[in-house]
C-alpha positions in Angstrom: 0.0 -0.2 0.3 1.1 3.2 -0.6 0.6 5.0 2.3 1.8 8.6 1.0 -1.2 8.4 -1.0 -3.6 7.1 1.2 -3.1 9.9 4.0 -3.2 12.4 1.0 -6.6 10.9 0.1 -7.7 11.5 3.5 -6.3 15.0 4.0 -8.0 15.8 0.9 -11.5 14.4 2.0 -11.0 16.5 5.0 -10.2 19.6 3.3 -13.0 19.5 1.2 -15.9 18.6 4.2 -14.0 21.5 6.2 -14.3 23.9 3.7 -17.9 23.7 2.7 -18.6 23.2 6.0 -17.1 26.2 7.7 -16.6 28.4 4.5 -13.7 29.2 2.5 -12.7 31.5 5.1 -13.1 29.8 8.2 -11.4 27.1 7.0 -8.4 28.7 6.6 -7.9 29.3 10.4 -8.9 26.0 12.0 -5.9 24.3 10.3 -2.8 25.8 10.9 -1.7 23.1 13.6 -2.2 20.2 11.0 1.6 19.1 10.4 3.0 21.0 13.3 3.6 17.6 15.8 6.3 16.3 12.8 8.9 19.3 14.1 8.1 19.7 17.5 10.5 17.3 19.2 13.6 17.5 16.8 14.9 19.8 18.8 15.2 22.5 16.5 16.9 26.3 17.1 17.9 29.3 15.7 18.5 32.7 17.1 16.0 34.8 14.8 14.1 33.9 11.9 16.3 33.6 9.5 18.4 31.0 11.5 15.2 28.8 12.5 13.7 28.6 9.0 16.5 27.5 7.4 16.8 24.8 9.9 13.3 23.8 9.6 13.9 23.5 6.1 16.7 21.5 6.4 15.2 19.2 8.6 11.7 18.9 6.3 14.3 18.3 3.4 16.0 15.8 4.8 13.1 13.9 5.9 12.0 13.2 2.1 8.9 15.2 2.4 10.1 17.7 -0.1 12.9 17.4 -3.3 13.8 20.9 -2.3 12.7 24.1 -0.4 13.7 27.8 0.5 12.5 30.2 2.8 12.6 34.2 2.9 11.7 36.8 4.8 10.9 40.2 3.4 7.5 42.3 3.3 8.6 44.6 6.1 9.6 41.5 7.9 5.8 39.9 8.4 6.5 37.9 4.6 7.4 34.1 5.2 7.5 33.4 1.2 8.4 29.3 1.0 9.3 27.6 -2.3 9.0 24.0 -1.8 9.3 21.8 -5.2 8.6 17.9 -5.6 6.1 17.9 -1.6 4.5 14.3 -1.0 1.1 16.4 -0.3 1.3 17.6 -4.4 -1.1 14.8 -5.4 -3.6 16.2 -2.6 -3.1 20.1 -3.8 -4.1 18.7 -7.6 -7.5 17.0 -6.6 -8.8 19.7 -4.2 -8.3 22.4 -6.7 -9.8 19.2 -9.4 -13.0 19.8 -7.5 -13.1 23.4 -7.2 -11.5 24.5 -4.1 -8.7 26.7 -3.9 -5.7 24.9 -1.6 -5.4 26.3 1.7 -3.9 24.1 3.6 -0.1 23.3 3.7 1.5 21.0 6.8 4.7 22.0 5.7 3.9 25.7 5.7 2.5 24.8 9.4 5.6 23.2 10.5 7.7 26.3 10.1 4.8 28.7 11.1 4.5 26.5 14.6 8.8 26.8 15.1 8.5 30.4 14.6 5.8 30.4 17.7 7.0 27.9 19.9 11.0 29.1 19.9 11.0 32.7 18.5 7.6 33.6 20.8 5.9 35.2 17.6 2.7 36.6 18.4 0.5 34.8 15.7 1.0 33.5 12.2 -0.7 32.0 9.4 -0.7 30.3 5.9 -2.1 33.6 4.0 -1.7 32.4 -0.2 -1.3 29.1 -1.5 -0.1 29.1 -5.5 0.2 25.2 -6.8 2.1 25.0 -10.5 0.8 20.8 -11.0 3.3 21.0 -14.1 6.3 22.1 -12.4 5.7 20.2 -9.5 6.1 23.4 -7.2 4.0 25.6 -4.5 4.8 28.8 -3.6 3.5 29.5 -0.1 3.1 33.1 1.7 2.9 33.4 5.5 1.7 36.0 7.5 4.3 36.5 10.3 3.6 39.0 13.2 6.7 39.2 16.1 4.2 41.4 17.9 1.8 43.5 18.2 3.6 46.2 16.1 3.6 44.2 13.3 -0.2 43.6 12.9 -1.7 45.7 10.7 1.1 46.8 8.6 1.0 46.4 4.6 3.2 45.1 2.1 2.8 44.6 -1.5 3.5 40.4 -1.5 3.0 40.5 -5.1 6.3 42.6 -5.7 8.4 40.3 -3.4 
């Protein structure tokens, strides 16, 4: 049995039901913890956001969940842009899109965002956008990261990042 395919099928069905039951807006903010347990016991360290993200990316790549991945902070320090290639969850995103739902849950970004909150004590984080390119087998994930209350409300044009 292909355990990754099985897991992706479970996640797909969960996402579809959740999306329709809670509506698009409410579903997005309810799935932020899915995936966070994976890195919780890995003892990831980082003195700042860049170091922590790079250490998370290294662990995720080492595990084989993705073939390649990069993370970069921009947008006045409130954007974490992740570029993910050949992720094990890409088939899940294809099924979600085929059913007419814009992908909204990324367990990989959730892993990193959970570490940002736990290790650096950021006030809040969330996956703000997920763009999937099935042909290139790539995802671009835009994550909002707010270190403190002063950062909340800042505006940045992420499309130019």
